[in-house]
C-alpha positions as CSV (number, residue, x, y, z in Angstrom):
1,M,-25.4,3.3,6.4
2,V,-24.2,1.3,9.5
3,E,-26.9,0.8,12.1
4,E,-26.1,2.2,15.5
5,N,-26.4,-1.1,17.3
6,K,-24.3,-2.9,14.8
7,E,-20.7,-3.5,15.7
8,K,-18.3,-1.9,13.2
9,R,-15.7,-4.1,11.4
10,K,-12.2,-3.2,12.4
11,I,-9.5,-2.3,9.8
12,L,-5.9,-2.2,10.7
13,V,-3.8,0.0,8.3
14,T,0.0,-0.6,8.5
15,G,2.0,2.4,7.4
16,S,-0.9,4.6,8.7
17,G,1.3,7.7,8.8
18,G,2.4,7.4,5.2
19,M,1.2,9.1,2.0
20,L,-1.3,6.3,1.2
21,G,-2.0,5.2,4.8
22,T,-3.4,8.5,5.9
23,E,-5.8,8.5,3.0
24,L,-6.9,4.9,3.7
25,C,-7.7,5.8,7.3
26,A,-9.8,8.7,6.1
27,A,-11.6,6.7,3.4
28,F,-12.7,4.0,5.8
29,S,-13.3,6.1,9.0
30,D,-17.1,6.6,8.6
31,D,-18.2,2.9,8.6
32,Y,-15.3,1.1,10.1
33,E,-13.3,1.1,13.3
34,I,-9.8,2.2,12.3
35,A,-6.5,1.2,13.9
36,G,-3.2,2.6,12.6
37,L,0.2,0.9,12.9
38,D,3.5,2.7,12.0
39,I,6.9,3.4,13.4
40,V,5.9,7.0,14.1
41,Q,2.6,8.7,14.7
42,K,1.7,11.5,12.3
43,T,-0.6,14.5,12.9
44,E,-3.1,12.9,10.6
45,D,-3.6,9.9,12.9
46,R,-4.5,12.2,15.8
47,R,-6.8,14.4,13.7
48,Q,-8.7,11.4,12.4
49,K,-8.9,9.9,16.0
50,T,-7.3,6.7,14.7
51,D,-6.3,4.2,17.3
52,F,-2.6,4.1,16.9
53,V,0.1,1.6,17.8
54,K,3.8,2.3,17.4
55,C,5.2,-0.9,15.8
56,D,8.1,-1.9,13.6
57,I,6.7,-4.6,11.3
58,A,10.2,-6.2,11.1
59,D,9.8,-7.0,14.8
60,K,8.1,-10.4,14.4
61,K,7.2,-10.9,18.1
62,F,5.7,-7.5,18.7
63,T,3.9,-7.4,15.4
64,R,2.2,-10.7,16.1
65,K,1.3,-9.6,19.6
66,T,-0.1,-6.3,18.4
67,I,-2.2,-7.8,15.6
68,I,-3.6,-10.6,17.8
69,E,-4.6,-8.1,20.5
70,L,-6.2,-5.7,18.0
71,K,-8.2,-8.6,16.3
72,P,-8.8,-6.7,13.0
73,D,-11.3,-8.1,10.5
74,I,-9.2,-6.6,7.7
75,I,-5.5,-5.6,7.4
76,I,-4.5,-3.2,4.7
77,H,-0.7,-3.6,4.5
78,A,0.5,-0.3,3.1
79,A,3.8,-0.2,5.1
80,A,6.9,-0.5,2.9
81,W,10.2,1.1,2.1
82,T,9.5,2.6,-1.3
83,D,12.7,4.5,-1.8
84,V,13.8,2.7,-5.0
85,D,17.4,4.1,-5.0
86,G,17.6,3.6,-1.3
87,C,16.7,-0.1,-1.7
88,E,19.5,-0.5,-4.2
89,R,22.0,0.9,-1.8
90,N,20.7,-1.1,1.2
91,A,19.2,-4.4,0.0
92,E,19.3,-5.9,3.5
93,K,17.1,-3.1,4.9
94,A,14.7,-3.4,1.9
95,K,14.3,-7.1,2.5
96,K,13.8,-6.6,6.2
97,I,10.9,-4.2,5.7
98,N,9.3,-5.3,2.4
99,E,9.8,-9.0,2.7
100,T,10.3,-10.0,6.3
101,G,7.9,-7.3,7.5
102,T,5.2,-8.5,5.1
103,E,5.8,-12.1,6.3
104,N,5.3,-11.1,9.9
105,V,2.0,-9.3,9.1
106,A,0.8,-12.1,6.9
107,Q,1.5,-14.8,9.6
108,A,-0.5,-12.8,12.1
109,A,-3.3,-12.2,9.6
110,G,-3.5,-16.0,9.1
111,E,-3.6,-16.6,12.8
112,T,-6.4,-14.1,13.4
113,G,-8.4,-14.9,10.3
114,A,-8.1,-11.4,9.0
115,L,-8.5,-10.6,5.3
116,L,-5.1,-9.2,4.2
117,V,-5.0,-6.5,1.5
118,Y,-1.4,-6.1,0.3
119,M,-0.3,-2.9,-1.5
120,S,2.0,-3.8,-4.3
121,T,3.5,-2.0,-7.3
122,D,3.9,-1.9,-11.1
123,F,7.6,-2.2,-10.4
124,I,7.2,-6.0,-10.4
125,F,7.1,-5.8,-14.2
126,D,10.1,-4.9,-16.4
127,G,8.3,-2.1,-18.3
128,N,9.0,-3.5,-21.8
129,K,5.3,-4.0,-22.6
130,K,3.9,-1.3,-24.8
131,T,0.3,-1.6,-23.5
132,P,-0.9,-1.4,-19.9
133,Y,-0.1,-4.4,-17.8
134,V,-3.0,-6.7,-16.7
135,E,-3.2,-8.9,-13.6
136,D,-2.2,-12.1,-15.4
137,D,1.0,-10.7,-17.0
138,L,4.2,-12.4,-15.9
139,S,6.3,-10.5,-13.4
140,A,9.9,-9.6,-14.2
141,P,11.3,-7.4,-11.4
142,L,14.3,-5.1,-12.1
143,G,16.1,-4.1,-9.0
144,V,15.9,-4.7,-5.2
145,Y,12.7,-2.8,-4.5
146,A,10.8,-4.6,-7.2
147,A,12.1,-8.0,-6.1
148,T,11.2,-7.4,-2.4
149,K,7.7,-6.3,-3.3
150,L,7.2,-9.4,-5.5
151,A,8.5,-11.5,-2.6
152,G,5.8,-9.9,-0.5
153,E,3.2,-10.9,-3.0
154,K,4.3,-14.5,-3.0
155,I,4.0,-14.6,0.8
156,V,0.5,-13.1,0.8
157,K,-0.7,-15.5,-1.9
158,K,-0.3,-18.4,0.6
159,L,-3.1,-17.0,2.8
160,K,-6.6,-18.3,2.5
161,K,-8.0,-14.7,2.4
162,S,-6.0,-12.1,0.5
163,I,-6.3,-9.3,-2.0
164,I,-3.2,-7.9,-3.8
165,I,-3.5,-4.4,-5.3
166,R,-0.9,-3.1,-7.7
167,T,-0.7,0.6,-8.3
168,S,1.6,3.1,-9.9
169,W,3.4,6.4,-9.5
170,L,1.7,7.5,-6.3
171,Y,1.6,11.2,-5.3
172,G,-0.3,12.9,-2.5
173,K,-0.3,15.4,0.4
174,N,1.3,13.3,3.1
175,G,4.6,12.0,1.8
176,K,7.4,12.3,-0.6
177,S,6.7,11.7,-4.3
178,F,8.0,12.6,-7.8
179,V,5.8,15.7,-7.8
180,E,7.3,17.0,-4.6
181,T,10.8,16.1,-5.7
182,I,10.5,18.0,-8.9
183,L,9.0,21.1,-7.3
184,E,11.8,21.2,-4.7
185,K,14.5,20.9,-7.3
186,A,12.8,23.6,-9.4
187,K,13.2,26.0,-6.6
188,K,17.0,25.4,-6.4
189,E,18.0,24.6,-10.0
190,T,17.5,26.5,-13.3
191,T,17.7,23.3,-15.4
192,L,16.3,19.9,-14.6
193,K,17.3,16.6,-16.3
194,V,14.5,14.1,-16.4
195,V,14.3,10.8,-18.3
196,D,11.7,10.6,-21.2
197,D,11.7,6.8,-21.7
198,Q,9.7,5.9,-18.6
199,V,5.9,6.0,-19.0
200,G,3.3,5.4,-16.4
201,S,0.0,6.5,-14.8
202,P,0.4,8.9,-11.9
203,T,-2.1,8.0,-9.2
204,Y,-3.4,10.3,-6.5
205,T,-3.5,8.6,-3.1
206,M,-6.9,10.0,-2.2
207,D,-8.4,8.5,-5.4
208,L,-6.6,5.2,-4.7
209,A,-7.9,5.0,-1.2
210,V,-11.5,5.7,-2.4
211,G,-11.1,3.0,-5.1
212,I,-9.9,0.5,-2.5
213,R,-12.9,1.3,-0.3
214,K,-15.3,0.7,-3.2
215,L,-13.5,-2.6,-4.0
216,L,-13.6,-3.9,-0.5
217,D,-17.2,-3.0,-0.1
218,I,-18.0,-5.1,-3.2
219,M,-15.8,-8.0,-2.1
220,L,-17.3,-8.1,1.4
221,R,-20.8,-8.0,0.1
222,R,-20.0,-11.1,-2.1
223,T,-18.6,-13.0,0.9
224,K,-21.2,-11.8,3.5
225,G,-18.7,-9.6,5.2
226,E,-16.0,-12.2,5.9
227,G,-13.9,-12.2,2.8
228,R,-14.0,-16.0,3.0
229,G,-12.0,-17.7,0.2
230,T,-11.0,-14.4,-1.3
231,K,-7.7,-14.7,-3.3
232,E,-7.7,-11.9,-5.9
233,I,-5.2,-9.5,-7.7
234,F,-6.3,-6.1,-8.9
235,H,-4.6,-3.2,-10.8
236,I,-5.8,0.2,-9.7
237,S,-4.5,3.5,-10.9
238,N,-5.7,6.8,-12.2
239,K,-6.6,7.1,-16.0
240,G,-4.1,8.2,-18.6
241,E,-0.4,8.0,-19.0
242,V,2.6,10.3,-19.2
243,S,6.4,10.1,-19.5
244,R,8.5,11.2,-16.6
245,F,9.8,14.1,-18.7
246,D,6.3,15.4,-19.6
247,Y,5.1,14.9,-16.1
248,A,8.0,17.0,-14.8
249,K,7.2,19.8,-17.3
250,E,3.6,19.8,-16.3
């Protein structure tokens, strides 16, 4: 419980209107002061009374100005272009958002002394391993999206205070996901073709947000609330595994 006369720590969530961002704002809203940053404001931001700033993270000058003025203690960088096929078609845009955008956020985090939590992905691996990937496994990105997300990791690793969280196959209420795509196609088509050689762990965004909250609470207790010297990588997902084919059938 936070004492009434104790100033709350401020968390800035980039991509606050996204599928994960909305859940992160909700998960931290009780004990933290929340600020949301995105290119558009969603209904969820207003409902949660999140302080919101419209900002394109690819705009270095405005991103820096915004973060310095907000003075967050923690930045959870969830903003990204996650359309894998779209990234392949437009590599320049993918790099602008996922790499340059991350660099802009990271530089501002370094200037303000904020702990930066970077949301990454299992896509940085090639998928050839037959058992679950662990944090020390070597990355081998296949495709533009994976390469830009890995580039973001390398940028974040240069900071004195950072946490990299890799997750997989997100689905939730506030954005497009595999679940939504299959349901929409099922309404229009009598037969669906889905690959059966891709296996992963579908992860519910609300569960992930709660897991990140628990992780940060532990990390901040260890460092007396400052995240000082924190440079960690964690894999967080829901339990279990399924192929894309069986996932679609379910």
